[in-house]
Legacy VTK file of the C-alpha trace (Angstrom):
# vtk DataFile Version 3.0
C-alpha trace
ASCII
DATASET POLYDATA
POINTS 98 float
95.565 60.749 -24.042
91.630 61.026 -24.476
89.552 58.009 -25.456
87.052 57.915 -28.085
83.502 57.026 -27.590
80.364 56.130 -29.588
77.130 56.291 -27.550
73.982 55.316 -29.438
70.516 55.583 -27.649
66.811 54.977 -28.500
64.313 57.794 -27.392
60.859 57.411 -27.055
58.889 57.652 -30.133
55.854 59.660 -28.814
57.983 62.516 -27.553
57.240 65.503 -29.355
59.999 67.468 -31.215
60.729 70.095 -28.351
60.636 67.584 -25.715
63.235 65.590 -27.921
65.464 68.326 -28.537
65.465 69.087 -24.729
66.376 65.625 -23.762
69.203 65.356 -26.444
70.472 69.080 -25.012
70.206 67.803 -21.646
72.145 64.576 -22.005
74.666 66.212 -24.297
75.209 68.821 -21.309
75.748 65.730 -18.897
78.556 64.472 -21.077
80.184 67.720 -21.590
79.672 68.990 -17.745
81.840 65.436 -16.921
84.494 66.084 -19.359
83.737 65.032 -22.661
84.523 66.793 -25.878
81.517 66.221 -28.202
82.203 65.552 -32.004
78.977 64.743 -33.071
75.619 64.752 -31.896
72.749 63.559 -34.324
69.583 61.825 -34.819
70.359 58.447 -36.687
67.098 57.087 -37.756
63.478 55.983 -36.785
63.560 52.560 -36.578
60.975 49.562 -35.905
62.387 47.086 -33.394
62.435 43.536 -33.589
60.854 42.905 -30.505
58.594 45.388 -28.169
60.287 47.365 -25.825
58.861 48.935 -22.790
55.742 48.839 -24.783
57.132 50.521 -28.143
57.409 49.091 -31.418
59.916 51.611 -32.685
62.049 54.646 -31.598
64.226 57.648 -32.731
68.153 56.408 -32.703
70.428 59.174 -31.433
74.458 58.648 -31.881
77.050 60.572 -30.361
80.703 60.689 -30.989
82.774 61.943 -27.959
86.440 62.079 -26.166
87.162 61.929 -22.711
90.029 61.603 -20.554
88.424 59.282 -18.232
85.123 57.421 -18.184
83.591 59.519 -15.814
81.125 61.104 -18.436
80.345 57.912 -19.841
79.372 56.395 -16.516
77.430 59.224 -15.586
75.410 59.154 -18.986
74.979 55.424 -18.316
73.771 55.974 -14.578
71.135 58.973 -15.359
69.854 57.253 -18.869
68.712 54.307 -16.610
66.571 55.961 -14.861
65.230 58.149 -17.523
61.934 57.081 -19.079
62.430 58.634 -22.152
65.310 56.392 -22.957
64.405 53.087 -23.860
67.684 51.737 -24.399
71.739 52.692 -24.906
75.221 51.701 -25.688
78.376 53.196 -25.162
81.366 51.672 -27.339
85.038 52.394 -26.786
86.636 52.984 -30.028
89.951 51.491 -30.876
92.718 53.848 -31.228
93.107 54.839 -34.742
LINES 1 99
98 0 1 2 3 4 5 6 7 8 9 10 11 12 13 14 15 16 17 18 19 20 21 22 23 24 25 26 27 28 29 30 31 32 33 34 35 36 37 38 39 40 41 42 43 44 45 46 47 48 49 50 51 52 53 54 55 56 57 58 59 60 61 62 63 64 65 66 67 68 69 70 71 72 73 74 75 76 77 78 79 80 81 82 83 84 85 86 87 88 89 90 91 92 93 94 95 96 97
């Protein structure tokens, strides 16, 4: 049975619209190529941070809901997000079975 995940990541606020769209498409493709079925991928909000992250005081939050049979997609996203300078922070949460 597939496991449900919710992934939230924060994109640098100084990326232009085209670069941000390309980034989101690239990371959605990374998930899909590693066995994830994406239910939703959408911007949540531009938010101001409580503290500075990598020199930025705000960022664009992006939320992805997906399912996968194993954690391969989540692990690959995690690995690549850590080395991407365009993603300031990310968090992957396994959702409880409903």
